[in-house]
C-alpha positions as MATLAB code, in Angstrom:
seq = 'IMYILCDKRTKGVYAVEDEDKNKVVQIFVDKDDAVRYYGLLEANDYKRDLMITDIDEESVIANCEVHNYKYAFIEPDELVVPPL';
ca = [
     -20.035   -6.189    3.419;
     -17.541   -7.293    1.156;
     -14.058   -8.987    2.088;
     -10.476   -9.220    1.502;
      -6.994  -11.536    2.212;
      -4.665   -8.910    4.180;
      -1.311   -9.936    5.258;
      -1.633   -9.739    9.437;
       1.381   -8.559    9.837;
       1.535   -5.659    7.081;
      -1.798   -5.160    7.161;
      -1.502   -5.298    3.201;
      -4.162   -6.114    0.408;
      -3.628   -9.612   -0.530;
      -3.556   -9.632   -4.502;
      -2.522  -11.975   -7.672;
      -0.778  -10.669  -10.545;
      -3.202  -11.392  -14.053;
      -1.100  -12.430  -17.485;
       0.391   -8.733  -17.630;
       1.657   -8.601  -14.336;
      -1.043   -5.806  -12.778;
      -1.737   -6.214   -9.541;
      -5.641   -7.584   -8.692;
      -7.325   -7.612   -5.983;
      -9.807  -10.501   -5.261;
     -13.082   -9.222   -3.157;
     -15.007  -11.962   -2.103;
     -18.640  -11.393   -2.133;
     -19.470  -14.263    0.413;
     -17.347  -14.646    3.658;
     -17.141  -18.297    3.119;
     -15.418  -17.810   -0.719;
     -12.881  -15.912    1.686;
     -12.773  -18.549    4.024;
     -12.273  -20.935    1.637;
      -9.523  -19.479   -0.848;
      -7.350  -18.669    2.402;
      -7.733  -22.703    2.837;
      -6.061  -23.018   -0.827;
      -3.482  -20.542   -0.457;
      -2.449  -22.479    3.066;
      -2.745  -25.987    1.090;
      -0.380  -24.694   -1.092;
       1.641  -23.415    1.680;
       2.281  -20.261    0.986;
       4.629  -18.035    4.002;
       2.514  -15.221    4.395;
      -0.017  -14.755    7.660;
      -3.080  -13.522    6.319;
      -6.905  -12.733    8.002;
     -10.230  -12.195    6.349;
     -10.694   -8.896    6.794;
     -14.554   -7.463    6.101;
     -14.131   -3.926    4.357;
     -17.204   -1.175    2.133;
     -16.983   -1.994   -1.708;
     -16.430    1.929   -1.669;
     -13.148    2.258    0.043;
     -11.582   -1.357   -1.416;
     -12.770    0.347   -5.135;
     -10.791    3.996   -3.671;
      -7.483    1.762   -2.064;
      -6.756   -0.325   -5.313;
      -7.395    3.244   -7.305;
      -5.124    4.797   -5.531;
      -2.702    2.208   -5.605;
      -2.800    1.499   -9.284;
      -3.903   -2.325   -8.110;
      -7.122   -3.790  -10.485;
      -9.459   -5.121   -8.724;
     -12.067   -8.630   -9.277;
     -15.280   -9.632   -7.474;
     -15.574  -13.591   -6.542;
     -19.046  -13.819   -7.378;
     -20.243  -16.715   -4.811;
     -20.736  -19.211   -7.919;
     -17.300  -18.696   -9.681;
     -14.352  -20.692   -8.488;
     -10.979  -19.783   -8.179;
      -8.113  -21.182   -6.891;
      -4.161  -19.059   -5.871;
      -1.680  -19.150   -9.026;
       0.951  -22.399   -8.303;
];
């Protein structure tokens, strides 16, 4: 089981943009990291209401490929912060 952030209203997956303006879905290996990341978003006054969703790896990768999104696995020893 992996964890992603989704919009509560639309159920759309939260994604960041990379330096080439590609959408990148962050897939958290550890739920605590997803919780921490969402807390950082809230601290930065992120306006959309998100939820942490558990999902299997194959499903999220398939969804990313259908929507032409890139994805990144966030391992427990990695520190990621939301864009400002």
